[in-house]
N, C-alpha and C positions, 0 to 999 in steps of 0.2 A: 705481350703488347708490341714489343720490338719486332718479333717475327711477323705479326700481322701488318705492322707499319712498313716493313721492308718490302712487302708485295705491292705497295702503292707507288704511283708515279710521284715525281717531285712536286708537281702541282697539287696532287691529292694530299701529300704530306703537309704542305703549307696550309691547305684547307682544314685538315684535321687539327693542326696547331691553333689555327684561328678560332675554331669552334670548341676548343678544350678550355675548361675553366682553369684559372691559375691554381697551382698547388699551394698548400699551406705554407711551404717554405718561401715561395715567391711572394705571397701576400705578407708574410712576416717581414721579409726583407724590405718590401715597399713601405710598410708602416714604420719600420725601424729607420729607414732612410728619411722619411718625412719627419720623424722625431728628431733626428740629427739636425735637420734644417731648422726646425723650430727652436731647438736648444741653442742654436748659434745666432738667432736673430737679435737685433739691438733691443735693449730694454725698453726704449720708448715705443718701438713698433709693437712689441708684445702688450705693453700697458694700454696704449690707446686702442688697439684692436679689441682688447678685453673690455674696455669701457664701452666701446660701440656695441659689443655683444650684450653687455649688461643692460644697455638702453633698449636694444632690439628685443630682448627676451620678454620685456613687458608686454609685447604684442600678444603673447600667450595668455597673460592675465586679462588683458583688455578684451580679447575675443571670447574667452571663457565667461567673463563678466557680462558681455553683451548677450551671449546666448542664455545665460542665467536670467537676465532681465526680461528677455522677450518670450521665453518659453513658459508655458503654464506649469503649475505644480503638478507633477505626475511621476509615476514610478520610473519612467524612462528618461526624465529630464537630465539627470546627472550623466547618463551615458552620452547624451547628445552634447552636453556642456564640455565633456572631455574632448570632443572634436576640435575645440578651440585651442587645446593645449599645444599641438604641434606648430602653431603659427610662428611663434618666435624662434623655435628651433630651426624651422625651415629657412628663415632669414639668416640666422647665425651660421648654421652648418654649410648651407649652399653658398653663403657669402664668404666663407673661409675666415670667419672671425674667431677670436680666441675664446673658447668656452672651457671652463675648468674641467668639467667631467669628461669631455672628449680628450683632453690633454693627458689624462691619467695613463691611458694605454699608449698613446703616441710617444710620450716622453719616457715612459718606464722601459720600453723595449730596448732602446740603446743601452740603458743602465743594466738591464738583465743580461744583455749580450756581453757587456764588458763592465763589470762592477768595479769601479775605481772611485776614489775620493773626488776626483775631478768631475766625473760624470754625475756623481751624487750631488755635488754642489750646483751643477748646471740644472739638474732636475728641480732642486729646491728653489733656485732662482726663477725658473719658468713658472712653477706652481705658485710661488708667492706673487709674482707680477700679475699673472692671469687672474688669480683669485681676488687680489686687491682691486684690479681693474673692473672685474665683474661686479664686485660689491659697490664700488664707487658709482658705476653706471646704473645699477638697480636703485641705489639710494637716491640718486639725482632724479631719475625719471619717475620714481614713486612720489617724491616731493612735488614734482611738476604736475603729476596727476591730481594730487590733493589740493595744492595751493595755486596752481597755475590756471585752473579752470579750462584745461584742454579736454576734459571729459564732462559730459552733462552730469548733473546730480544723479540722474537715474542710472547712468552707466557706472558712475563711481560707486553707487550703492551695490550694484551687481558685482563689481570687482571686489569690494570689501566682503560681500557674502561668500564669494569663492575663496578669498584669502583666509577668512576666519576658520576654515576647516583645519588649517595647520595648527590651530590652538587646541584642537581636540586630543592631540597626542602628547604624551609625556616624553622625557628625554630618551628613555630606552626604546619606546615605540618608534620615535622618529629615527633613531639610529638604525634599528633593524629594518625599517621600511625604506631606508635610504640605500641599503645594500643592493637590492635588485635594480634600483634606478641607476646606480653606478655601473653595474654589470651591463645593463642594456645600453647605456650611453657609450661605454667603451666599445661595445660590439658594433656601434655605428661606424666608428673609425675603421675597424677591421673589415666590415662588409663593404664599405664604400671603396676600399682599395681593391676588393675582389670584383665588385660590380658597380663601377662609378656611374654607368649609364642609368642605373636604377636608384641613384642616390635619393631622389625626391621621395620615392615610395618607401625606401628603407627608413628614412628619417620620419616620414609621416606615420608609418605603422608603429615603429618602436616607441616613439614619443607619445603616440595615442595610447599605447599599452600602459606607459608610465602614468599618464593622466587618468585613464579609466580605472586603474588599480589603486590609485591614490598613493603611489610611491613618493618618497620625499626626494626632491632634487634641490641641491643647495643654492643654485643660482635663481631658478624660478621661485623657490621658496624665499630667497632673499628679497626678491621684488614684492612678494606677498607680505612678508614680515615688515619691510620698511613702509609699505602702504598702510598697514595696521598701525605702525608707530606714528607716522605723520598724521593719521586720522584720529589719534588719541585712543585707539582701541587696544593698544598693547604698549608695554614698556621696552625701552632699548635693551635693558638687561636681559629680558626674556628673549628678545629677537636674536641677540648675539649668543647667549649662553644656553637658552632653552630650546632654540631651534637650529640656528646656523651651525653651532658646534657639533651636535649629534648628526645633523645632515651631512656635514663635511666628513666626519669620521666614517659614516656609513657609505657614502659615495666613494671614498678612497678605498675602503675595504672591498667593495664590489667591483670597482674599476681596476684597481691595482692588485689587491690581495687575491682576488678570484680570477677575473678575466685575463689580465696581463700575464700573471704567473702561469695559469693553466695553458694559455696560448703558447707561451714561450716553451713550456715543458714538452709540448707535443712535437716541437721541431728542433730542440736544442742539440740533439745528436746528429742533425742533418746540416747544421750551419757551421 
């Protein structure tokens, strides 16, 4: 490669560099640097950004509920309903809000690069603040949807129909189906650093896959679970222990245990 490049003019070399995709090492460094920045942000900034993300993610449930309401019962309806799933993610990810599952890989790479008690504490702080903010936001906006009459009764019924599907899984099924969701969400942060100009399509496609396949996402699932709780269709104990806990564990395994560790392993001898 170097021999071939040596035959080019300086302008041609610049053009080659501009058209070459970034290496895995470059992307790893970019994501890791982003993680360092996030780990150093003030607690209030992280928390309120996470609350905003929790509120915005309800757009996924609202859009899916609207599609469920307007579409006729047919074999293809659920596939079209899944097109509503990316709505909230597009707002959150493109708006640079704090979403727990995206932070799994962003925060863990600096820790994997330099495993110290200080970095471990910083990761725990970030995860706690972001998860808490996401849950506060989803709980608040779900209450508004049920009690604030911001949705028509028909739309609310559609949203509850979509949300009720998370009740069909037991603890283990939720945990296992949350693993691929965590992996796919973590991959969004990685792919955006490599191809930021295609961020819209990356988020749209990967979150559509999560919705279409019925994988469990802790934050969207929290919006659905709180919606069911406020509507009287589920208990708070089930929402916290029966859904959120296994979804959280599965998302962390998929985003941290699988994606972040494997991604770090491929470049650890190069950095």
